[in-house]
N, C-alpha and C positions, 0 to 999 in steps of 0.2 A: 772643384774638380768635376770634369764632365764624365759621365758614364754612358754606356751604350748597351742596349739590349739588341741581341743579334740572333740570326738564324743561319746555320750552315747546313749544307747538304753533302752527304757522302757520295762521292763519285763511284764508289764501289757498289752500293746497294740502293742509293737514292733516299736513304733515311734522313730525317731532319733532326737537328739538335738545336735547342734554344738555350741561350745563356746571357750573362751580363758581364761586362768588363769595363775597365777604364782605359784600356789600350787594345783596340781591335786587331791591329797588325800583329802584336806580340801574341795575343790569344789564339788567333788563327794559326800562327806558326806552331804554338804548343799543341793544338789539336792535330796538325799534320805531322808532327814529330812523335805522336802517340804518347804525349806527356800528360794526357788527361784520361783518367781511369774510365770515365763514362763514355768516351768516344774511341777508346783504344781499339785498334783492329779494323776500323772502318774507313781509314784514311785512304786516299786524299779527300780533303774537304774543300768546298768553295763557299764563299760568303754569298748568300742569296738575298739577305734582307738585314737592315739594321736601322735603328732609330737612336738619335742622340737624346739623352735625358739630362735634366738639371742636376740630379744627385742620385746616389745609390738607392734610396728609398723609391723614387719614381721608377728607376730601372727594374727594381725587384717586382714592383706592382705590374709593370708591363710584361715581364718575364712570366709571371704567374698567369697573366691573361693569355699569352701565347700558348701556354701549356694546357689551358682549359679547352673544352669543346668548342666554345664560341670563338676563341682565339685561333684554334686550329682551322676552323672554317674560314676565318678572315685570311689566314695565310694561304689556304687553298685558292681562294678567289684572287688574292693579290699576286701570288706567285704562279697562278694558273697551273696548279699541280693536279 
């Protein structure tokens, strides 16, 4: 099964959220319907970055990287934030 690591941005306040899923479309819909406790109240969201991973383990490693200082810098440069 394919997994994805993704970054969404709140259109309300510009904040970024990093996560992983095996279904990007469904997960974005959940965030925008305020069904995720961690992003509730900041919707709508838009997908700004994602990477396909071979498995959940690889996706989790990349998610942790994006949440680190080095990973946040990578996203700033890549997304030009």
